[in-house]
N, C-alpha and C positions, 0 to 999 in steps of 0.2 A: 160564568161564561156568558158572553153576549150572543145575540141571535145569529150574527154573521158566521162566527166559527162553528156554531152548531149546525147551521145550514150547510157549510162546507163539509163537515163530517157526514151529515145525513146524505148529501148529494153523492159523496164518494162511496159510502157504504151501499146506498141504493143502486148506484151505477154498477158496482161490483157484483152485487146480488143479481141484478137484472141481466148483466152480461153473461154470468155463469148460467143462470136459468135459461136464457134464450139459447145459449150454446147447447145445453142439454136437450132442449126441445127440438133444435134443428139437426141434431146429430144423425138422424135417419132421413133427412130431407135429400132426396135424390137430385133435384135440380141445383142444389147448392154444393154439389160434390165437384167443385171446380178449383183449380189452382193447386199449388204445391201443398202437401200435407205438412202441418206444423206440429212437430212432436210435443207431447205432454201438454196439449191444450186443455185436456180434461184428465187431470192426474188420477182421479178416482176410478177412471175407466182403464187404468194400466193393466190390471189383472184380466180384464175382459178383452184386451187387445184393441180398445177403441180410444186410447188417449190422444193419438194424432188426429187432427181434424183439418179439413181443407181450408185454405185461406179465405175462400168466399164465405164460409160459415162464420169465421171470426169477424170478418167485416160486417156482416149482417147482424151479428149479436152485439158487438162492442161499440160500433159507431153510434147507433141510435141511443144506447145507454148513456154515452157521453153527451149527446145532444140534450137529452132530458136533464142530465146533471148540470149542463151549462145553463139551461133555462132556470133551474132552481137557483143557481148561483147569481144569475142576472137579477132575479126577483129579490135575492138577498142583498143586492147592492154591489156585487162584483162586476163592474162594467168592463174592465179591461180584459180582452181575450187572452193575452199572455198569462195574466194572473189566474184566470179560470183554468187554463191548460196546465199550468204548473201545480195548482192545488189538486186537480183531479189526477194528474199523472202521479204525483208523489204519494197521495193517500191510496190510490188504487194499487200502485206497485207494492206498497207495504202490506196491504191486505192480501194481495195475491201471493206474495212471498210467504206470508204466514199460513194462508190456506193451503198452498202447495205443499209446504212442509207437513202440515197436519194430514193431508191426503196421503202423502208418502208414508208417514208414520203409521197410519191406519192400515194401508194396504200391505205394509211389510211387518206389521205387529211389532214395531220398535218405538223407541222414544222420539218425541218431537225434536229434541235437541240434535239428534244424530242426522236429521234431514235438513236442517236450516242452511248449511253451507252449500248444498247442491242447488238451491233455488235460483240464485242470481245467474246461473249458467243457462237457464232455460229461455229460449227465444220467445216462446209463447207468452210467458209472463210479461216480458218487456213490450211485446207487440200489443197485447191486450191493454196495458196501461197507456201506451202511445195512442191507440185507437180511441180510448175514452177521452184522452186529452184533446185529440183532434176534434172529436165530436163536441166537446165542451167549448171549444173555441168557435164553433159555427154560429151560434145565436149572436146577433148584434147586441151590444150593450145599450142600455137605455140612455138617452141623452138627458143631461141635466137641464132642468127648467130655468 
């Protein structure tokens, strides 16, 4: 495998981990308790009653993660914004679908397979992937010499 695909995978995995991590860190941030609550933004918090998170927190967590992923992709040679957005959207979506199913399986003490079908219906998953893609499209591509 060449460096570009590895960079794309690393950027998507890193953005997903960063977005989830920031969202967990921000979940008690009072000033970011703005906007409509997005259900199941933190699936592991379902049992504690904290799975829904305000839109402002999702924006603050996922957009910067996407910008950093975009910078990594520009450095790897992905100059076109639509390509960076598509790569990060697709990979982040797949990761979040799998992680959401795993979180549901853990919190319900059931098999992973029984929770896969419910994941695509969650708006939080699609919104997070879209915010990462939007962030990845922000950095300008390097001009060719």
